VMD Tcl script that draws the C-alpha trace (Angstrom):
set ca {
  {0.00 0.00 0.00}
  {1.34 3.47 -0.88}
  {2.31 5.57 2.09}
  {1.07 9.12 2.29}
  {2.10 12.08 4.45}
  {-0.10 14.93 5.63}
  {-0.54 17.39 8.45}
  {-3.05 16.27 11.06}
  {-5.56 18.61 12.65}
  {-3.14 19.26 15.51}
  {-0.27 20.17 13.20}
  {1.66 16.91 13.23}
  {3.25 15.44 10.14}
  {1.73 11.97 9.84}
  {2.93 9.19 7.54}
  {0.33 6.46 7.22}
  {0.41 3.13 5.41}
  {-3.28 2.50 5.97}
  {-6.24 4.51 7.24}
  {-6.86 4.73 10.98}
  {-10.00 3.41 12.60}
  {-12.64 6.11 12.96}
  {-12.45 5.80 16.78}
  {-8.74 6.64 16.82}
  {-8.10 9.92 18.71}
  {-5.04 11.42 17.08}
  {-4.75 14.30 19.53}
  {-4.36 11.84 22.40}
  {-1.64 10.05 20.46}
  {0.22 13.33 19.95}
  {-0.14 14.33 23.59}
  {1.39 11.04 24.68}
  {4.17 11.52 22.12}
  {5.02 14.83 23.82}
  {5.33 13.07 27.19}
  {7.47 10.29 25.69}
  {9.87 12.86 24.22}
  {11.27 13.30 27.73}
  {13.60 10.62 29.11}
  {16.76 10.18 31.17}
  {18.90 11.65 28.39}
  {16.46 14.50 27.70}
  {14.92 15.52 31.06}
  {14.42 19.14 29.98}
  {13.46 20.29 26.47}
  {12.62 23.58 24.80}
  {9.51 24.05 22.70}
  {11.58 23.72 19.51}
  {13.19 20.50 20.73}
  {9.81 18.97 21.59}
  {8.44 19.93 18.18}
  {11.45 18.39 16.47}
  {11.32 15.17 18.55}
  {7.60 14.60 17.97}
  {7.16 15.91 14.43}
  {4.59 18.42 15.65}
  {4.32 21.97 14.41}
  {5.55 24.49 16.98}
  {2.05 25.85 17.59}
  {0.67 22.36 18.23}
  {3.59 21.40 20.47}
  {3.08 24.61 22.46}
  {-0.63 23.81 23.02}
  {0.16 20.29 24.25}
  {2.97 21.48 26.53}
  {0.92 24.27 28.11}
  {-2.01 21.90 28.61}
  {0.27 19.43 30.40}
  {1.64 22.28 32.53}
  {-1.90 23.35 33.42}
  {-2.80 19.76 34.39}
  {0.29 19.46 36.59}
  {2.12 16.81 34.55}
  {4.83 19.24 33.45}
  {6.54 22.41 34.61}
  {8.46 25.09 32.75}
  {11.59 26.85 33.93}
  {13.49 29.39 31.83}
  {11.68 28.22 28.66}
  {12.61 24.58 29.27}
  {9.89 22.05 29.99}
  {10.26 19.15 32.47}
  {8.00 16.34 33.63}
  {6.71 16.44 37.20}
  {6.26 13.48 39.58}
  {2.54 13.60 38.80}
  {3.24 11.84 35.49}
  {3.78 8.67 37.56}
  {0.00 8.56 38.04}
  {-0.32 7.47 34.41}
  {1.40 4.17 35.10}
  {0.23 3.65 38.67}
  {-2.88 1.63 37.83}
  {-0.86 -0.84 35.77}
  {2.00 -1.14 38.24}
  {-0.28 -1.41 41.27}
  {-2.11 -4.36 39.71}
  {1.13 -6.07 38.67}
  {2.03 -8.37 41.56}
  {4.75 -10.29 39.72}
  {7.52 -7.71 40.40}
  {6.76 -7.86 44.13}
  {6.99 -11.65 44.04}
  {10.13 -11.69 41.92}
  {12.19 -9.01 43.68}
  {13.23 -11.05 46.78}
  {14.45 -13.87 44.55}
  {16.29 -11.47 42.24}
  {17.96 -9.86 45.26}
  {19.14 -13.24 46.54}
  {20.41 -14.14 43.07}
  {22.30 -10.85 42.67}
  {23.73 -11.12 46.17}
  {25.09 -14.55 45.32}
  {26.53 -13.95 41.86}
  {27.24 -10.18 42.14}
  {25.82 -9.35 38.71}
  {22.69 -7.37 37.78}
  {19.35 -9.08 37.18}
  {16.03 -7.83 35.79}
  {12.42 -8.83 35.15}
  {10.82 -7.78 31.86}
  {7.57 -8.10 29.94}
  {6.89 -7.77 26.22}
  {5.14 -4.75 24.71}
  {4.73 -5.25 20.96}
  {8.32 -5.42 19.66}
  {10.00 -4.02 22.79}
  {10.87 -5.29 26.24}
  {9.88 -3.20 29.25}
  {11.71 -3.47 32.56}
  {9.26 -3.94 35.46}
  {11.79 -4.86 38.18}
  {15.57 -4.64 38.45}
  {18.26 -5.37 41.02}
  {21.61 -3.82 40.03}
  {24.96 -5.20 41.11}
  {26.85 -3.08 43.60}
  {29.54 -1.82 41.25}
  {31.16 1.59 40.75}
  {30.62 1.39 36.98}
  {27.22 0.00 35.98}
  {24.63 0.39 33.25}
  {21.83 2.76 34.25}
  {18.56 0.90 33.67}
  {15.39 1.57 35.64}
  {11.80 0.38 35.74}
  {10.15 1.47 32.48}
  {13.32 1.30 30.38}
  {12.71 -0.19 26.93}
  {14.92 -2.00 24.44}
  {14.18 -3.67 21.09}
  {13.20 -7.26 21.83}
  {15.04 -8.81 18.87}
  {18.51 -7.84 20.15}
  {18.13 -8.87 23.81}
  {18.12 -12.19 25.63}
  {14.98 -11.15 27.51}
  {13.27 -10.24 24.27}
  {14.13 -13.48 22.54}
  {12.76 -15.52 25.45}
  {9.55 -13.49 25.31}
  {9.33 -13.72 21.52}
  {9.87 -17.48 21.70}
  {6.83 -17.71 23.97}
  {4.50 -16.20 21.36}
  {2.50 -18.02 18.70}
  {3.90 -18.55 15.20}
  {1.24 -16.30 13.67}
  {2.08 -13.50 16.09}
  {5.79 -13.91 15.41}
  {5.41 -13.89 11.64}
  {3.44 -10.66 11.70}
  {5.85 -8.87 14.04}
  {9.13 -10.06 12.56}
  {8.17 -9.40 8.95}
  {7.48 -5.74 9.83}
  {10.16 -5.28 12.48}
  {13.00 -2.79 12.17}
  {16.01 -5.09 12.55}
  {18.68 -2.39 12.45}
  {21.87 -3.91 13.94}
  {23.00 -2.29 17.20}
  {26.51 -3.75 17.08}
  {28.54 -5.70 14.53}
  {27.37 -8.92 16.25}
  {23.62 -8.26 16.16}
  {21.50 -10.86 14.37}
  {19.65 -8.52 12.01}
  {18.08 -10.77 9.38}
  {14.62 -12.31 9.50}
  {15.98 -15.79 8.78}
  {18.73 -15.57 11.39}
  {16.43 -14.22 14.06}
  {13.72 -16.78 13.36}
  {16.27 -19.60 13.65}
  {17.58 -18.19 16.93}
  {14.07 -17.94 18.38}
  {13.44 -21.58 17.46}
  {16.66 -22.49 19.26}
  {15.44 -20.60 22.35}
  {12.12 -22.46 22.23}
  {13.90 -25.82 22.22}
  {16.52 -25.13 24.89}
  {14.33 -22.97 27.14}
  {16.74 -20.04 27.55}
  {18.48 -17.35 25.49}
  {22.01 -15.97 25.47}
  {23.00 -12.77 23.68}
  {26.69 -12.08 23.22}
  {27.43 -8.38 22.67}
  {24.50 -7.85 20.29}
  {22.86 -5.03 22.25}
  {26.10 -3.39 23.38}
  {29.77 -4.22 22.90}
  {31.18 -6.01 25.94}
  {27.76 -6.98 27.33}
  {26.62 -10.59 27.61}
  {23.15 -11.49 28.81}
  {21.37 -14.70 29.73}
  {17.56 -14.92 30.12}
  {14.97 -17.54 31.06}
  {11.15 -17.40 30.97}
  {8.57 -16.87 33.71}
  {5.27 -18.74 33.23}
  {1.67 -18.41 34.39}
  {-0.39 -21.32 35.76}
  {-1.23 -22.50 32.24}
  {2.44 -22.64 31.23}
  {2.28 -19.55 29.02}
  {5.37 -17.31 28.99}
  {4.36 -14.01 30.60}
  {7.72 -12.48 31.58}
  {11.44 -13.19 31.64}
  {14.36 -12.68 34.01}
  {17.98 -12.22 33.06}
  {21.50 -11.72 34.28}
  {23.82 -9.26 32.54}
  {27.60 -9.59 32.72}
  {30.66 -8.02 31.15}
  {32.50 -10.15 28.61}
  {35.80 -9.42 30.35}
  {34.56 -11.07 33.55}
  {32.54 -14.00 32.22}
  {33.25 -16.34 29.32}
  {30.31 -17.85 27.42}
  {31.15 -21.24 28.93}
  {31.15 -19.84 32.46}
  {27.80 -18.14 31.87}
  {26.25 -21.42 30.74}
  {27.83 -23.61 33.39}
  {27.68 -21.34 36.45}
  {24.90 -18.80 35.90}
  {22.31 -20.71 33.87}
  {21.49 -23.37 36.53}
  {21.10 -20.71 39.22}
  {18.96 -18.48 36.99}
  {16.69 -21.42 36.13}
  {16.29 -22.16 39.85}
  {15.36 -18.53 40.50}
  {12.78 -18.57 37.69}
  {11.25 -21.81 39.01}
  {10.86 -20.27 42.47}
  {9.18 -17.18 41.02}
  {6.88 -19.38 38.91}
  {5.89 -21.38 41.98}
  {5.07 -18.36 44.14}
  {3.35 -16.43 41.32}
  {1.09 -19.40 40.52}
  {0.32 -19.95 44.19}
  {-0.62 -16.28 44.51}
  {-2.89 -16.52 41.46}
  {-4.75 -19.48 42.99}
  {-5.19 -17.79 46.36}
}
mol new
graphics top color blue
foreach p $ca { graphics top sphere $p radius 0.5 }
foreach p [lrange $ca 0 end-1] q [lrange $ca 1 end] { graphics top cylinder $p $q radius 0.2 }
display resetview
């Protein structure tokens, strides 16, 4: 289908491959895009920077920003806009109903205390992983990842475990349309290569990624299941290649990570039956 570009009624430049449903509220989409323009690397943005990041016209970006300021989700200081703590309300309902992180955290803490490497719990959101719990290793130099951080699923051990837990139809649709831009020289970035790797993960029950997301970073992940056996989340351990060989990761970390996942599965399923 031919793509077409046009200005929406709120001033945004929209490129569409197919028409939207009539119930789709484009202004809400643009307002959320303004919020998502702010992150750890861009905590404060000017009007021009927000417009550039979202594709909105300056006038439209200004209306969204001032509305968010009026509602208390944003503040402005010296012409730079910043999110306020009130924005956390938007995710509170989801996080408050998500009991899995509370169940998993004690086990992740024990695991990290034992092996002295960082561990995380993630769920899948379309073609990205979202961190919902994390226990960092106590190191001077460490990767800054927090709850809510997202990465492309295809290039992460967590993502491949979660992708392997999906149906073939779901996988075909997502992978055929996925942006498989390599993140390092080692990243598996072809449909055929990724599909073969996901099949391998399905068979062996775990995934290892060797410096595909970031040079020097190795990651091992295993699935978390619900009572029916469906993969609902994944936990991992991330290590530096200079400290852990691939063989050591498999022989020393994999058995302990599988034990941790089994304990989380057991308690999560018991909680669901209560």
